C-alpha positions in Angstrom: 113.5 158.3 120.2 115.8 155.2 121.9 119.6 156.4 122.5 121.5 153.1 122.7 125.1 153.3 124.3 128.5 152.2 122.4 130.5 149.0 124.1 134.0 149.0 123.6 134.6 145.2 123.1 138.4 144.3 123.9 139.6 142.7 120.4 142.0 140.3 122.1 139.3 139.4 125.0 137.0 138.3 122.6 138.9 136.2 120.2 140.2 134.4 123.4 136.6 133.7 124.3 136.0 132.6 120.8 138.9 130.5 120.5 138.0 128.6 124.0 134.1 128.2 122.5 135.6 126.5 119.3 138.1 123.9 121.5 135.1 123.2 123.6 132.7 122.5 120.6 135.6 120.5 118.3 137.5 118.9 121.3 139.0 116.1 119.3 139.3 115.2 115.9 137.1 112.0 115.6 134.7 114.3 117.1 134.9 116.9 114.3 135.2 114.7 111.6 131.6 112.7 112.4 130.1 116.3 112.8 131.7 116.9 109.3 130.5 113.7 108.0 126.9 113.8 109.7 126.7 117.5 108.3 127.9 116.2 104.9 125.0 113.7 104.6 122.5 116.0 105.6 123.8 118.7 102.3 123.4 116.1 100.1 120.2 114.9 101.1 118.7 118.1 101.1 120.4 118.8 97.8 118.7 116.3 96.2 115.3 116.2 97.7 115.4 119.9 96.9 116.5 118.8 93.0 113.5 116.3 93.0 111.1 119.4 93.6 112.3 121.4 91.9 112.8 118.9 88.5 109.4 117.4 89.1 107.6 121.2 89.4 109.4 122.0 86.0 108.3 118.6 84.4 104.5 119.3 85.8 104.6 122.8 84.2 106.4 121.8 81.2 103.8 118.8 80.8 100.8 121.9 81.3 101.9 124.2 78.6 102.8 121.1 76.0 106.5 120.8 76.2 106.6 117.2 77.5 106.0 115.4 73.9 108.8 117.6 72.3 111.1 116.7 74.8 109.9 113.0 74.8 110.4 113.1 71.1 114.0 114.1 71.3 114.9 111.5 73.8 113.4 108.9 71.6 115.4 110.1 69.0 118.4 109.5 70.6 117.7 106.2 72.0 117.3 104.9 68.5 120.4 106.3 67.6 122.1 104.5 70.7 120.1 101.4 69.9 121.3 101.5 65.9 125.2 102.3 67.3 125.0 99.2 69.9 123.4 97.2 67.2 126.6 97.7 64.6 129.3 97.3 67.3 127.7 94.1 68.2 
């Protein structure tokens, strides 16, 4: 059985050290904006790749289960309705 000591941390000192570390990390607004921009790009890239994988996997599963012809027929019907609507507008 291992006994550990409780260490009392001065919260004011810890908060000051944290603020100093943040100030060093984000030393200027331009640096902060550049890091945030790059972070946003990688977040969007990850979300896009993840969505493509999930949709591809769902399509593969639906294809194996035989649901895609039903979904394909549904979209074909929507396409016919849209083509008729556009021909009336022209």
